[in-house]
C-alpha positions as CSV (number, residue, x, y, z in Angstrom):
1,M,96.5,66.5,137.0
2,E,94.4,68.5,134.6
3,C,92.6,71.8,135.2
4,D,88.9,71.6,134.9
5,A,87.8,74.7,133.0
6,A,84.2,74.1,134.0
7,R,85.2,74.6,137.7
8,D,87.2,77.9,137.2
9,S,84.7,79.8,139.2
10,D,85.0,77.5,142.2
11,V,86.4,78.9,145.5
12,L,89.4,76.6,145.2
13,Y,90.6,78.2,142.0
14,K,89.8,81.7,143.2
15,T,91.9,81.1,146.4
16,T,94.8,79.7,144.4
17,Q,94.7,82.7,142.1
18,T,94.6,85.1,145.0
19,I,97.7,83.5,146.5
20,G,99.5,83.6,143.2
21,D,98.6,87.2,142.7
22,A,99.9,88.1,146.2
23,A,103.2,86.2,145.6
24,D,103.6,88.1,142.3
25,F,102.8,91.4,144.0
26,R,105.5,90.7,146.6
27,D,108.0,90.0,143.8
28,F,108.4,86.3,144.8
29,D,110.1,84.0,142.3
30,G,107.9,81.1,143.4
31,I,105.9,79.5,146.2
32,R,106.4,76.4,148.3
33,A,103.1,74.8,149.4
34,L,102.1,71.7,151.3
35,G,100.8,68.9,149.1
36,A,97.0,68.3,149.3
37,R,97.2,64.7,148.4
38,W,100.6,63.5,149.8
39,P,102.8,64.5,152.6
40,C,105.2,66.6,150.5
41,L,106.1,70.1,149.4
42,N,105.2,71.4,146.0
43,V,107.1,74.2,144.3
44,A,105.3,76.7,141.9
45,I,107.8,78.8,139.9
46,L,106.6,82.2,138.6
47,T,108.0,81.8,135.2
48,D,107.8,85.5,134.2
49,R,110.4,86.1,136.9
50,V,112.7,83.1,136.5
51,A,114.3,82.0,133.3
52,P,115.0,78.3,132.6
53,Q,118.8,79.0,132.6
54,D,118.5,80.4,136.1
55,L,117.4,77.0,137.5
56,D,119.7,74.3,138.7
57,V,118.7,70.7,138.1
58,L,119.8,68.6,141.1
59,P,120.7,65.0,141.0
60,S,117.9,62.6,141.7
61,T,117.3,58.9,142.1
62,D,114.7,56.6,140.7
63,I,111.6,56.0,142.8
64,H,110.6,52.4,143.6
65,W,106.9,53.0,143.5
66,P,105.7,50.0,145.4
67,E,107.9,50.9,148.4
68,W,106.8,54.5,148.2
69,I,103.2,53.5,148.3
70,D,103.7,51.3,151.3
71,R,105.5,54.1,153.1
72,I,102.6,56.5,152.4
73,R,100.0,54.0,153.5
74,F,102.0,53.4,156.7
75,R,102.1,57.2,157.5
76,R,98.4,57.7,156.9
77,A,97.4,54.8,159.1
């Protein structure tokens, strides 16, 4: 998803920036937020507080996209 610079003044971007500023002020390393599009959590890492070597990459598995789409459709129905 790309940022639309023409919409930077929209309320959505202002609200997002306000939340990020508050998290930074409170010395948070990151934020967990509900996904707007899908039933999931998103993680935003404040990279001025966390160095790449401080992160652990966990094992993962491949996603079978057709099955995932079917599950999402079922949950939204």
